[in-house]
C-alpha positions in Angstrom: 25.9 8.1 4.3 24.9 9.2 0.7 22.9 6.8 -1.3 24.3 6.1 -4.8 21.8 4.1 -6.7 22.9 4.0 -10.5 20.3 4.5 -13.1 20.4 2.1 -16.1 19.6 2.7 -19.7 19.6 5.9 -21.6 19.1 8.1 -18.4 22.3 7.3 -16.4 22.8 9.2 -13.2 22.3 8.7 -9.5 19.4 8.9 -7.2 20.9 10.8 -4.1 19.8 10.4 -0.7 18.2 13.8 -0.8 16.2 12.9 -3.8 15.1 9.7 -2.1 14.1 11.6 0.9 12.2 14.1 -1.0 10.3 11.4 -3.0 9.5 9.6 0.3 8.3 12.7 1.9 6.0 13.5 -1.1 4.7 9.9 -1.1 4.0 10.2 2.7 2.2 13.6 2.5 0.1 12.3 -0.7 -0.9 9.2 1.1 -1.7 10.9 4.5 -3.9 13.5 2.7 -5.7 10.5 1.0 -6.2 8.8 4.3 -7.4 11.9 5.9 -10.0 12.5 3.0 -11.1 9.0 3.4 -11.6 9.2 7.2 -13.1 12.6 7.1 -15.7 11.8 4.6 -18.0 9.9 7.1 -20.0 6.7 6.4 -21.4 6.4 2.9 -23.2 3.6 1.1 -19.7 2.4 0.1 -18.2 2.5 3.6 -16.7 -0.8 3.2 -14.8 0.4 0.1 -13.6 3.5 1.8 -12.4 1.3 4.9 -10.5 -0.9 2.6 -8.9 2.1 0.8 -8.0 3.6 4.1 -6.4 0.4 5.3 -4.4 0.2 2.0 -3.1 3.8 2.7 -2.1 3.0 6.3 -0.1 0.0 4.8 1.5 2.1 2.4 2.4 4.8 5.0 4.0 2.0 7.0 6.0 1.0 4.1 7.1 4.5 3.6 8.2 4.8 7.2 10.1 1.6 6.6 11.8 3.1 3.7 12.9 6.1 5.6 14.5 3.6 8.2 16.3 1.9 5.3 17.5 5.2 4.1 18.9 6.0 7.5 20.5 2.7 8.0 22.1 2.7 4.5 20.1 -0.3 3.0 17.6 1.8 0.9 17.8 0.8 -2.6 18.8 -2.8 -2.0 16.3 -5.5 -2.7 15.3 -7.2 0.7 15.0 -10.7 -1.1 18.0 -11.0 -3.4 20.2 -8.1 -2.1 20.4 -6.7 -5.7 20.4 -2.9 -6.3 16.9 -1.7 -7.1 17.1 0.4 -10.3 16.9 4.2 -9.8 13.9 4.3 -12.1 12.0 1.9 -9.9 12.9 3.9 -6.9 11.7 7.2 -8.7 8.3 5.7 -9.4 7.8 3.8 -6.2 10.2 5.3 -3.6 9.2 3.0 -0.8 9.6 -0.3 -2.7 11.3 -3.1 -0.9 12.1 -5.3 -3.8 13.4 -5.4 -7.4 11.0 -6.1 -10.1 11.9 -9.9 -10.4 11.5 -10.5 -6.7 8.2 -8.5 -6.5 6.9 -10.5 -9.4 7.9 -13.7 -7.6 6.2 -12.6 -4.4 2.9 -11.6 -6.0 2.4 -14.5 -8.5 
C-alpha cells in the first residue's frame, strides 16, 4: 500500500513509501554503525557515558524497527497519539517519529 504523506508549505509533494523506507534504512544503518563503534571501543574512563550512548542507540534502533512495522501495516505517517498526519518534513528529518510535533511536545514537557 503506497504511503502518501503530503508536504505542507512551499515544498508541496509526497513522501512515498519508497522514500520512507530508504530514510529508515539509512537511519538504521547509521545508528547500527554508531552502536558498533561504541561497543567495539572497549572500556574507557568514560565507560558510563558510552554505555548510556549505546543504550540510546539501541532504543532508536527499536523505534526504527517499529517504524518499519508501521510502514508495512499502513499506519506510518500517522501520529500515534492524535491520529493526525505527521508532516512529510518531520518524517524526512526524523523518519522513525511516532508523533506529530504538538503531541511530542506534550509528551516531553
